[in-house]
C-alpha positions as CSV (number, residue, x, y, z in Angstrom):
1,M,-103.2,-158.5,95.6
2,F,-106.4,-159.9,94.1
3,I,-107.4,-162.8,92.0
4,I,-109.0,-162.6,88.6
5,G,-110.3,-166.1,88.4
6,D,-109.6,-169.6,89.6
7,C,-107.0,-170.5,87.0
8,M,-105.8,-167.0,86.1
9,P,-102.5,-165.7,87.4
10,V,-102.6,-163.3,90.5
11,I,-101.7,-159.5,90.1
12,E,-98.7,-159.4,92.6
13,T,-95.2,-158.1,92.8
14,G,-92.8,-160.2,90.9
15,R,-95.4,-161.6,88.3
16,V,-94.0,-161.7,84.8
17,C,-96.4,-160.4,82.2
18,I,-96.6,-159.1,78.4
19,K,-97.3,-155.5,77.6
20,K,-100.3,-155.5,75.3
21,Y,-100.6,-151.8,74.5
22,G,-98.3,-148.7,74.1
23,R,-94.7,-148.1,73.2
24,D,-93.7,-151.5,74.8
25,A,-96.4,-153.6,73.3
26,G,-95.4,-157.3,72.9
27,E,-92.5,-156.9,75.5
28,R,-92.0,-158.9,78.7
29,A,-92.5,-156.9,81.9
30,V,-92.2,-157.5,85.6
31,I,-94.5,-156.0,88.2
32,T,-92.5,-154.3,90.8
33,K,-95.4,-152.8,93.0
34,V,-99.1,-153.1,93.1
35,L,-100.8,-149.7,93.3
36,E,-104.5,-149.0,93.8
37,N,-107.2,-148.6,91.5
38,G,-106.1,-151.3,89.0
39,Y,-102.5,-149.8,88.5
40,V,-99.1,-151.3,89.0
41,N,-95.5,-150.3,88.5
42,I,-93.7,-152.3,85.9
43,V,-90.2,-152.6,84.2
44,T,-89.5,-153.7,80.8
45,A,-86.2,-154.2,78.8
46,T,-86.5,-151.0,76.9
47,R,-87.7,-148.9,79.8
48,P,-86.0,-150.4,82.9
49,K,-87.1,-147.5,85.2
50,P,-90.4,-148.4,87.2
51,R,-93.5,-146.8,85.7
52,K,-97.1,-146.9,86.3
53,C,-99.3,-149.1,84.1
54,N,-102.9,-150.1,84.0
55,V,-103.4,-153.9,84.7
56,R,-105.8,-154.1,81.7
57,H,-102.7,-153.3,79.5
58,L,-101.0,-156.5,80.7
59,E,-101.3,-160.1,79.8
60,L,-100.3,-162.0,83.0
61,L,-98.1,-165.1,82.9
62,V,-97.8,-167.9,85.3
63,E,-94.0,-167.2,85.6
64,K,-93.0,-165.3,88.8
65,V,-89.7,-163.9,90.1
66,N,-88.6,-162.4,93.4
67,A,-89.3,-158.6,92.8
68,E,-86.5,-157.8,95.4
69,S,-83.8,-159.4,93.3
70,K,-82.4,-157.3,90.5
71,E,-80.6,-160.5,89.1
72,E,-84.0,-162.3,88.7
73,I,-85.8,-159.4,87.2
74,A,-82.9,-158.9,84.7
75,K,-83.0,-162.7,83.9
76,A,-86.7,-162.6,83.4
77,L,-86.3,-159.6,81.0
78,E,-83.2,-160.9,79.4
79,I,-81.0,-157.8,80.0
80,P,-77.9,-156.9,82.1
81,V,-78.4,-156.2,85.7
82,E,-76.6,-152.9,85.2
83,K,-79.4,-151.6,83.0
84,L,-82.1,-151.8,85.8
85,K,-83.0,-148.7,87.5
86,L,-84.7,-149.9,90.7
């Protein structure tokens, strides 16, 4: 976990963000795991299986959910819990 600035959201598990580039551009995503070298694992509504993503491709939001809870992740992404493949 590291801080980008004083008033910027922190890159951490459970942080809700918007995907800026790629197939899922413009969609909400949830960070499920922080990896090294500026990468994280995320899930989105269209691709609910965790996958690697560069943090520069994400716009972090202030909203945060419990990354251990499938229900909270599904609610943040506005999808049914059964669709998540965590």
